[in-house]
C-alpha positions in Angstrom: -14.0 50.4 -101.8 -12.0 48.4 -99.9 -9.4 50.6 -97.5 -5.6 49.8 -98.2 -4.2 47.2 -96.2 -0.6 47.6 -94.0 0.9 44.8 -96.6 -0.7 46.7 -99.8 0.5 49.7 -98.1 4.5 48.8 -97.6 4.6 47.4 -100.6 3.8 51.3 -101.6 6.1 53.1 -99.5 9.2 50.3 -100.9 8.7 48.9 -96.9 9.7 45.0 -95.9 8.7 43.3 -92.6 12.2 41.8 -91.0 11.4 38.4 -89.9 14.2 35.9 -89.3 14.7 32.7 -91.8 13.9 29.6 -91.3 16.9 27.2 -90.7 16.9 24.0 -92.1 18.2 21.3 -89.9 18.0 17.8 -92.0 20.7 17.8 -94.7 22.3 14.8 -95.0 26.0 14.7 -95.2 26.3 13.4 -99.0 29.6 11.4 -98.4 28.4 10.1 -94.6 28.2 6.3 -95.3 25.2 4.0 -95.0 23.8 3.0 -91.7 21.2 0.7 -90.3 17.2 1.2 -88.4 18.1 -0.6 -85.3 14.4 0.1 -83.9 12.3 0.2 -86.7 9.4 1.8 -86.0 9.5 0.5 -82.5 10.0 3.3 -80.0 7.5 1.4 -77.2 9.3 1.1 -73.9 10.7 -2.4 -73.7 12.5 -5.1 -71.0 15.9 -4.1 -73.0 17.4 -1.7 -70.6 17.1 1.5 -69.3 20.2 2.5 -71.4 20.1 -0.4 -73.9 18.1 1.8 -77.0 18.8 6.0 -76.9 17.3 8.3 -79.5 18.2 12.1 -80.7 17.9 15.1 -82.5 18.6 18.7 -82.8 16.2 21.4 -82.6 17.0 25.4 -82.9 15.2 28.8 -81.1 15.6 32.3 -81.9 16.8 34.7 -79.0 17.6 38.2 -79.2 21.2 37.3 -79.7 21.0 35.4 -83.1 19.5 31.8 -82.7 20.4 28.7 -80.0 20.9 25.0 -81.2 19.6 22.7 -78.5 20.9 18.8 -79.0 19.0 16.1 -77.0 19.1 12.1 -76.2 16.4 10.9 -74.9 16.2 7.1 -73.2 13.2 5.4 -75.2 12.6 3.2 -72.5 11.8 5.6 -69.7 10.8 8.8 -71.9 14.3 10.7 -69.8 16.3 13.3 -71.3 19.3 11.7 -70.2 21.7 13.4 -72.3 21.5 17.8 -73.6 23.9 20.3 -75.0 23.6 24.0 -76.8 25.6 26.0 -78.7 25.3 28.9 -81.2 26.1 26.0 -84.5 25.1 23.3 -85.6 28.3 21.0 -86.6 28.8 17.7 -85.6 30.0 18.6 -82.2 26.7 19.6 -81.2 25.5 15.9 -81.5 28.6 14.1 -80.0 28.7 16.8 -76.9 25.3 15.4 -76.6 25.8 11.8 -77.2 28.7 12.3 -74.4 27.3 14.0 -72.1 24.1 11.2 -71.5 27.1 8.7 -71.4 28.4 10.3 -68.8 25.1 11.0 -67.1 23.8 7.4 -67.3 27.4 5.1 -67.3 25.5 2.4 -69.9 26.6 -0.9 -68.6 26.5 -2.6 -72.4 26.2 -1.0 -76.0 23.5 1.6 -76.7 21.6 1.8 -80.1 21.8 5.4 -80.7 18.8 6.5 -83.3 18.2 9.8 -85.2 17.4 11.2 -88.1 19.6 11.9 -91.3 20.8 14.9 -90.8 24.4 15.7 -91.7 25.4 16.1 -87.7 24.3 12.4 -87.0 25.7 10.5 -90.2 28.7 12.1 -90.2 32.2 10.1 -89.9 33.1 12.7 -87.5 30.1 11.5 -85.3 31.3 8.4 -85.9 34.2 8.3 -83.3 32.9 9.6 -80.4 30.0 6.9 -80.7 32.2 3.9 -81.5 34.6 5.2 -77.8 31.8 5.7 -75.9 29.9 2.0 -77.2 26.9 3.1 -79.0 25.5 2.0 -82.6 24.1 4.3 -84.7 21.2 4.1 -85.9 18.8 6.2 -88.7 15.5 6.0 -89.8 14.5 6.3 -93.4 14.1 9.1 -95.4 11.4 11.6 -95.4 9.3 9.0 -92.8 9.0 11.4 -89.7 7.7 8.9 -87.4 11.2 7.3 -87.3 12.0 9.8 -84.9 8.7 10.3 -83.4 9.9 10.3 -79.8 12.6 13.3 -80.5 10.6 15.5 -82.1 7.5 14.8 -79.6 10.1 16.7 -76.9 10.7 18.6 -78.9 6.6 19.8 -79.9 5.8 19.6 -76.0 8.9 22.0 -75.2 8.0 24.7 -77.5 4.6 24.6 -76.7 4.7 24.9 -73.3 8.2 27.0 -73.1 10.2 27.9 -75.9 7.1 28.9 -77.6 5.5 31.4 -75.0 7.6 34.5 -75.1 10.4 36.2 -76.6 13.7 35.3 -75.2 16.8 38.4 -75.3 19.5 36.1 -74.9 21.4 32.9 -75.1 21.9 32.4 -71.4 18.3 33.1 -70.2 17.2 30.3 -73.0 19.8 27.9 -71.1 18.4 28.2 -68.3 15.0 28.0 -68.9 15.5 24.6 -70.4 17.5 23.6 -68.1 14.6 23.8 -65.3 12.0 23.0 -68.1 13.9 19.5 -67.7 16.1 19.0 -64.8 12.9 20.3 -62.4 10.0 19.4 -64.2 10.1 16.8 -67.5 11.9 14.0 -66.3 10.7 14.4 -63.1 6.9 15.6 -63.6 5.5 15.0 -66.4 3.3 12.3 -67.0 3.3 10.0 -70.3 0.5 7.6 -71.7 3.1 5.0 -72.4 4.3 4.4 -69.2 1.4 4.2 -67.3 0.9 7.8 -66.5 4.5 8.4 -64.7 6.8 10.5 -64.8 10.3 9.4 -66.9 11.9 9.2 -62.7 9.0 7.8 -61.3 9.4 5.0 -64.4 12.6 4.4 -63.3 12.6 3.9 -60.1 9.3 1.6 -60.6 11.4 -0.4 -62.6 15.0 -0.3 -60.0 12.6 -1.5 -57.3 
């Protein structure tokens, strides 16, 4: 006779394990106007300029204080994280603040095509106003096509594998500090990318400026 397993013992005792529920972030806004795909499956570095095309996305991290959300803006040309913010919410302000941070840091000389998936934070009318003011043309990928924002997804996979998934986080402040060190101290400066000739984003940008 097989010994009872832990789940069977817990069910017999009327107990349930505690776990964090998953949060769904890709929720389209049904009231949003249709937007074009300005970078259809073209996420390769090109001579159009370091700040001609950006992409962005949102992820979330579990802490003992609850969830922390991270929004990023990445240069498609150099793979550099040019803007990022964290918050304890998933409102449109999160995407708008990340885009604003990128524009303040990079000060692009011309219009920027800002590509994302169809999350409501990116398709909402609320984002269109600050995007227009900042000179960003909003672009979205097709429904159900994850590779249309593959560059942003690739960054999240890297930071989760190398940082966020390596330990538990006692507070949002601890995660924010770790994210800053990861992006500004390692990823942008030292992370080698095959698509950049095995150079870091910073080294690639320096070579293009030479």
